C-alpha positions in Angstrom: -0.5 21.3 -5.4 2.1 21.2 -8.1 -0.6 21.0 -10.8 -2.3 24.1 -9.4 1.0 26.1 -9.4 1.9 25.1 -13.0 -1.7 25.8 -14.1 -1.6 29.2 -12.3 1.6 30.1 -14.2 -0.2 29.4 -17.4 2.3 26.7 -18.5 1.2 23.8 -20.7 2.4 20.6 -19.0 1.4 17.0 -18.9 0.8 15.3 -15.5 0.7 11.6 -14.8 0.7 9.2 -11.9 2.1 5.8 -12.3 0.8 3.1 -10.1 1.2 -0.7 -9.8 -1.6 -3.2 -9.9 -1.4 -3.2 -6.1 -2.7 0.4 -5.9 -6.0 1.0 -4.2 -8.7 1.5 -6.9 -10.3 4.3 -4.9 -7.0 6.3 -5.0 -6.9 5.8 -8.8 -10.5 7.0 -9.2 -9.8 10.1 -7.0 -6.7 11.0 -8.9 -8.5 10.8 -12.2 -11.9 12.3 -11.2 -11.0 14.9 -8.6 -7.5 16.0 -9.6 -7.9 15.5 -13.4 -4.5 13.7 -13.6 -3.9 10.7 -15.9 -3.0 7.5 -14.2 -1.3 4.5 -15.8 -0.4 1.1 -14.4 3.1 -0.4 -14.6 4.8 -3.5 -13.3 6.1 -3.4 -9.8 9.6 -2.0 -9.3 11.4 1.2 -10.0 12.9 -0.1 -13.2 9.3 -0.2 -14.6 7.7 2.8 -12.8 10.5 5.3 -13.5 10.5 5.1 -17.3 6.7 5.5 -17.4 6.8 8.5 -15.2 9.4 10.1 -17.5 6.8 10.2 -20.3 5.2 13.2 -18.5 6.3 16.7 -17.7 5.4 16.0 -14.1 5.5 12.2 -13.5 4.7 10.8 -10.1 5.1 7.2 -8.9 4.6 5.3 -5.7 6.0 2.0 -4.7 4.2 -0.5 -2.6 6.6 0.1 0.3 5.4 3.7 0.6 8.3 5.4 -1.2 7.5 7.8 -4.0 9.2 10.0 -6.6 8.2 13.1 -8.5 10.0 13.8 -11.8 10.1 17.1 -13.7 11.0 17.0 -17.4 13.8 19.2 -18.7 11.2 21.0 -20.9 9.1 22.0 -17.9 12.2 22.9 -15.8 13.3 25.3 -18.6 9.8 26.8 -18.9 9.5 27.3 -15.1 12.9 29.0 -15.1 11.7 31.5 -17.8 8.2 32.0 -16.5 7.4 35.6 -15.3 7.3 36.0 -11.5 
């Protein structure tokens, strides 16, 4: 959903999903093949997931307990704020 909105606005942005080794392989394949979003694997724990997600304009990570976070880079936030409506 977010990728579609950013693409529709014509903004150049990087997207990434950070998963742990516990992630379901089918979800990784779906994210890559159907959504066209890069996936990377990090060690378990927010202290490992969060820094990897920060490498993208839109970085998403999920923890094994079901919690997740979406990060937006300052660069993208600035560009979204100045995008025509």
